[in-house]
N, C-alpha and C positions, 0 to 999 in steps of 0.2 A: 504494500498502497503507502503511497506518495507521504502520506507524515510522518509515516518512518525510518523515511529519506530525509526530510525534514530536522525528526527529532536528535536522527544520530549524528549532522552536520550539528544542530547546536550543540550537541558535546564535545566539538572540539573550539569552539568560541572563543577559548579563556588561550588558547596558547597560537593566537593569530590578533597579526597587532589590529590588520581591517575586518572587523566583526559585521562583514554583510554577505548574504545569503541573498543569490538571484533566483526566483522561482519562475519556471519559464514553461512554456505549454498551455496546458487550458487553467485558466486563473480564475474560473467560474465560482472555483470554493474556497477561494482564500480564504473569506470570512468565516467559514465552517470550519478551516485549516487551523487562523487564529483563535479561535473559538474554545475547538478543544484542547489547544496548547496552552488554551491562558493564556496570552498576549493579545495586548493591546491593539487594534487595527485602527488605524489613520489612513483618510482617505486625504490628501496631499491636495489633491483637486483644488474639494471645498474648505482644507484649512486654510492654500495658501492663497486660494481666492478671493477672502476676507479681510486676509490681512492686506492683500497689495492695493486694494480698493479705495485705500486711502493717502500713498500715499502716491507721483507723480509716474510716470513709465518711467522719465527719465533714471527714477530711484532705484529701478527693477533689480538689477541688474548688482546691486549695493549689497540690497536691502535681502533679500532669498536666504541666501546662509543662515543670516542670523534669528529671520523669522522662525527657518524650520528646524533651529536650536534652539529657539525660545518654544516651542509650537514640541515639541521632543523634552524640552527639561520641565515641563507640566506634567509629564509623566511618572510616577514613580517604582514603575515598571524594570526589569532589568534586562525586557528585549521588546522591544517593537515590531509588530507588522506594517508595513506603509502597499498601500493601495490606492488605486488613481490616479500614477505618475504624470499622467500625458502633460502636465499643467509646463513640469521640467524641461519640456520639450521645444517650450514657445521661443519663437525667433525673438522676441523682445524683453527675456529673461534675460538674456546673452549667457549661459548657463553651460557645461555640460556636466548632462547627469550624473554619469557615472562616477566623476571625479567628485559632485559637491555632497553624491553622498557614502565615497570612499570617504571624504573627508568627517563626515557626521561619525562614519560609524569607527570612527576613532576612541571616540567618546560615548556615543551607544551603539547598541548591538543590534542591526537590525535587518528585518526581511522583507528583501522587496518582491512584490509580486510585478517582473516586468511586463510589460502591455503589447510586448512585441514578440520574440521569437533569438532564440541560439540558436546559430548553424553550426557548430559544433564546433569556432575557434570565436566567434563576437557577437557580441550581443546589437541588435540591429530592433532599432524603431520606422514604421513605415517605410512604405517605397522608394528611391531614388529620384520618383520625378515630384514627391512630397516634399512639400517646401520644409518642414519639419522633420526630415528624415536623419537619423542617426544612426547612426556602427562605431564598437568599439571594440577592439580585440586586445587593446591592452586593459586587462580589468585585473583586481585586486582579491575582488570577492569567489568565496564559491559558485554552481552553476549547481541547479537543485530542477532536473525535467520532468514536471509533474504529468 
C-alpha cells in the first residue's frame, strides 16, 4: 500500500539535511493519507493567496518564503503535508518551487503532493507549451510514487 512507502520514508527524515518527500502519481488520496498518518494538511493555494492579496504584486517575490515560514510555524506538529501547491508556479511569484520547498524543509519536515509527474529523473509540472511549465532534475528530496 502506498501509505507504507510514505511511512518508511518518514522514519528516515532525521537522517537527512532536507526533510522533504515529494508524493507523485495520484494525489487524489492526499487528505486521506495525511489524516491516516495524523499529519496536518495545508492547502498552499488557499493560505498563500489569502496572504498575497494584502501586498503589492511587486513585493510577491520577496514575501513568499516568509509567508510560508510564518504559516508553517503556526503548526506545532513535527511534520506537515502540503497540497494544492500550484500557486508556487505562478510567474508573478518569481519562485523556484523545489528550491523554495527544500529551503523550508531545513526547518520543517514536509510531505508535498506534487501536482505534476516524476519521469524517473525530474519533477515536472505542466506541459512545455504552458506558461507555468516547470522541470527540475536536481533535487534533494525523496520521491514516493503512489
